Structures are given as structure tokens and as C-alpha cells.
C-alpha positions in Angstrom: 46.3 -33.0 -50.2 43.1 -34.7 -49.7 44.5 -36.8 -46.8 45.7 -34.0 -44.6 42.2 -32.7 -44.7 41.3 -36.0 -43.5 43.7 -36.1 -40.8 43.3 -32.8 -39.7 39.4 -33.3 -39.5 39.7 -36.5 -37.6 42.1 -34.2 -35.2 39.4 -32.0 -34.7 36.2 -34.6 -34.5 38.5 -36.3 -31.4 39.0 -33.0 -29.7 35.6 -32.2 -29.7 34.5 -35.2 -28.0 37.1 -35.4 -25.7 35.9 -31.9 -24.4 32.6 -33.2 -24.3 33.4 -35.9 -22.2 35.2 -34.3 -19.7 32.6 -31.6 -19.1 34.0 -28.9 -21.6 32.5 -25.7 -21.3 29.6 -24.6 -22.5 28.5 -21.0 -23.7 25.4 -19.7 -22.2 23.7 -16.0 -21.7 24.3 -14.0 -18.6 22.5 -15.6 -15.2 19.4 -13.8 -14.7 19.4 -12.4 -10.9 15.8 -11.7 -10.2 12.2 -13.3 -10.6 10.2 -12.5 -13.5 7.0 -13.6 -11.8 6.1 -12.7 -7.5 3.3 -13.8 -5.4 3.1 -12.4 -1.7 1.3 -10.5 1.5 1.2 -6.7 1.5 -0.1 -5.5 4.8 0.8 -1.7 6.3 -0.2 0.4 9.3 -1.6 4.0 8.3 -2.4 7.4 9.9 -5.4 8.5 7.6 -7.4 11.6 8.1 -9.3 14.0 5.2 -8.9 17.0 3.2 -11.2 19.4 2.8 -12.6 21.9 -0.2 -14.9 25.0 0.1 -16.5 24.4 -3.4 -18.4 26.8 -3.3 -15.9 29.6 -2.2 -18.1 31.1 0.6 -16.8 32.6 3.9 -19.7 30.9 6.3 -18.4 27.8 4.4 -14.9 28.5 5.1 -15.3 29.0 9.1 -17.3 25.7 8.8 -13.8 24.1 7.8 -11.6 26.1 9.9 -14.2 24.4 13.1 -14.0 21.4 11.8 -10.4 21.1 11.3 -9.7 22.6 15.1 -12.1 19.6 16.1 -10.8 16.5 13.9 -7.5 14.7 13.8 -6.1 11.9 11.8 -7.2 8.2 12.7 -5.1 5.2 13.0 -5.9 2.6 9.9 -4.5 -0.8 8.5 -4.6 -2.6 5.1 -4.0 -6.0 3.9 -4.2 -8.7 1.3 -2.4 -10.0 -1.9 0.0 -9.1 -4.7 1.0 -9.8 -7.9 4.1 -8.9 -9.4 5.8 -9.1 -13.2 9.2 -7.6 -13.5 10.4 -7.3 -17.1 14.3 -6.7 -16.0 16.1 -6.0 -12.4 15.1 -2.5 -12.4 11.8 -2.6 -13.4 8.1 -4.3 -12.7 4.4 -4.0 -12.7 2.5 -4.7 -9.7 -1.2 -5.8 -8.8 -3.4 -6.6 -5.6 -6.2 -6.6 -4.0 -6.3 -5.5 -0.5 -9.1 -4.7 2.3 -8.5 -1.5 4.1 -9.6 0.5 6.6 -9.7 4.4 6.6 -11.3 7.5 7.7 -10.6 10.1 10.9 -12.0 11.0 14.6 -12.8 14.0 16.2 -10.6 15.4 19.1 -11.6 14.3 23.0 -14.3 16.6 24.1 -15.0 17.3 28.0 -18.8 17.4 28.8 -19.8 20.1 31.0 -23.4 19.5 32.5 -25.8 22.3 33.8 -26.5 19.8 36.9 -24.2 17.3 37.9 -24.8 13.2 36.1 -23.0 11.2 38.6 -23.7 8.0 35.8 -23.0 9.8 32.6 -19.4 9.9 30.7 -17.1 12.9 31.1 -15.2 12.8 28.2 -16.3 11.2 24.4 -15.1 11.2 20.7 -16.1 9.7 18.0 -14.2 7.5 15.1 -15.8 7.7 11.8 -14.4 4.1 9.8 -14.5 3.8 5.8 -14.0 0.3 4.5 -12.5 -0.5 1.1 -11.1 -3.2 -1.1 -8.0 -1.9 -3.0 -7.1 -2.6 -6.4 -3.6 -1.3 -6.5 -1.9 -0.8 -10.1 1.6 0.2 -9.7 4.8 0.3 -11.6 8.1 -0.7 -9.6 11.7 1.1 -10.2 15.0 -0.8 -8.7 18.6 0.3 -8.2 21.4 -1.4 -6.7 22.9 -4.9 -7.6 23.3 -6.4 -4.1 21.0 -8.4 -1.3 19.3 -4.8 -0.5 18.1 -2.6 -3.2 16.4 0.8 -3.2 13.1 0.9 -5.0 10.2 3.0 -5.6 6.6 2.5 -6.8 3.9 4.9 -8.0 0.4 3.8 -9.2 -3.2 4.2 -9.1 -5.8 2.3 -7.0 -9.1 2.0 -7.1 -11.0 2.3 -3.6 -14.4 0.4 -3.7 -16.5 1.2 -0.7 -18.0 -1.8 1.3 -19.1 -0.5 4.3 -19.0 2.7 7.0 -19.6 3.3 10.6 -18.8 5.2 13.6 -17.9 4.2 16.6 -18.3 6.8 19.8 -15.8 6.5 22.6 -17.1 7.3 26.3 -15.3 7.8 29.1 -16.2 8.1 32.7 -15.0 9.9 35.7 -14.1 6.6 37.4 -11.4 5.6 34.2 -14.1 3.0 32.3 -14.0 3.4 28.9 -17.2 2.2 26.4 -17.2 2.2 22.7 -20.3 2.2 20.9 -20.4 1.3 17.0 -23.0 2.6 15.0 -23.6 1.5 11.2 -24.0 4.8 9.0 -25.1 5.2 5.3 -24.1 8.6 4.2 -24.2 9.3 0.6 -20.0 8.9 -0.2 -19.3 8.0 -3.6 -19.1 4.1 -3.8 -15.6 4.0 -6.0 -12.9 6.5 -5.6 -9.5 6.5 -7.2 -6.4 7.2 -5.1 -2.8 8.5 -6.5 -0.3 6.5 -4.3 3.8 6.8 -4.2 6.0 4.8 -2.0 10.2 4.4 -2.0 11.9 1.9 0.5 13.8 -1.0 0.2 13.4 -4.7 -0.8 15.9 -7.7 1.2 16.5 -10.7 -0.8 16.9 -13.5 1.9 17.2 -15.8 -1.5 16.8 -16.4 -4.8 12.9 -16.1 -4.4 12.4 -14.8 -1.1 12.2 -10.9 -1.1 10.9 -8.8 1.7 9.9 -5.1 0.8 9.7 -2.1 3.6 8.4 1.1 2.4 6.9 4.7 3.9 3.9 5.3 1.6 1.3 8.0 1.0 -2.2 7.8 -0.8 -4.7 10.3 -2.0 -7.8 10.4 -3.5 -8.3 12.2 -6.8 -11.9 12.7 -6.9 -14.2 13.5 -4.2 -15.3 11.2 -1.5 -18.1 13.2 -0.7 -19.7 16.2 -2.4 -21.3 19.3 -1.0 -20.8 22.9 0.1 -18.0 20.9 2.0 -16.3 18.7 -0.2 -14.2 15.8 1.2 -10.5 13.6 0.3 -9.5 10.7 1.9 -5.4 10.8 2.5 -3.5 7.9 4.4 0.3 7.3 5.2 2.2 5.0 6.7 4.7 1.9 6.5 4.1 -1.2 4.6 5.5 -4.5 4.6 5.6 -7.0 1.7 6.4 -10.5 1.6 7.0 -11.8 -2.0 7.7 -15.2 -3.5 9.1 -15.3 -6.7 9.6 -18.0 -9.8 11.0 -18.0 -12.7 
């Protein structure tokens, strides 16, 4: 009986050794199809404007808001910076970043009428109000799909830190010339505001480590950017393109 057990054990050991020496099968977990960490560049082109609020609920203020809404319009802005992502699964991750952004609005082009003709004076003009921020977004990202192209959506909070402000006065002349005068301003705006942000788009996987995300997005300040009889909130919407390198 003991001799039989010894023979059986010897055969089993020989089979195991043979399997390993010939590249035997190893039992491993499923291959991970996402990167735990990602870092990359973030950029967007935006349409920027503001929302006005009649804080005192007076009719005279409401008339002034209507006048401003009829004379002001959106401007084009941008943002650029870096982002860092930590993904806990192929369907969910968190993201933080640091960006430089330009927001604001502008007035509509206005015709100038002079009581006495002034050949050397501009015939049209408009003002562009620029507000430049350091933005720190904190977002949750959700992904759907299994192929190289996935759908994703994200939402979160952006801390907007005002770093400078200026006004660009655009002058147009009868001979076709256009001149730009830039003035630094120092209006008592809030230095730090917070914005809610939402985006939805696609995540394109070029390789195991390289990803490109393209998405429309929308952001709106939660707190007032300026406070007074007329309070103002900034918002922007546009298209962002984010290029990420991932590892682990």
C-alpha cells in the first residue's frame, strides 16, 4: 500500500515538473484594460458670457439689465493647462488639474455719430472685458463601453482664482483700419469664486497608454463674481480636447 502511494506521488511530481519545463499553464487574474494613473494636457476654446441678477428686485434695475442685455454679447475665450487622473476601474475615476483660463464678455459693435464730421475719429467701436483665472477643477469621470472608443461624462467643481483683468477697446475707422487699446482695470470683483461644470464626450484609445478625450462642456459660477444692485455670474461653454498618458 505504501509502495503504491510512493509510485503515485512520484508520477504526480514528474507531471508537474514536465508541465513547468514546457511552459505550463499559470492561473492569473483578468488583464487590466485601463490605466490607474494618467497625466496630460488640457485645452479648450469657449464661448463666454455672464448672467445678470436684479438683487434688489427694483423695476429701474430690471430696465438697466434689459439695456445691458441688448448692448452686450458673448466673447471667445480659452483655457489650457495640465490634468491628473486616478481611475479605480474602467468605468470610474477622479480628476484634478491646474489651468489658465480667459473668460468675460463684450459689447456689441456701436456706430459713432458726430454732430460735426470728424475725419480722423473712429466710426465704430466695442469693448471687450477680459477676466483671467487660475482654475483648479476637481471632477468625477464616468466611462461606458469596452472598445477603443468609449463614451464618458464628467461633473465637478472648479475653483476660479482671479489673477488679472483688463478691457480692450476696439476702434474701427472709415478707411478700414482697426485699432486695439488695452487698459488694465481694477474693479472690485471676487478674487475667488466656484463654478459647477459638466461635460460629455468620447475617449479615444490610441494605445495602452495614450488617450484623447473630446467633449462639449459647460461651466457656470455658483457664487456672484460681482455684487451690487446688479450682481453678475460668469459662464462659458465650448469644446475641450484632452490628451493623456497613462501607466500602471
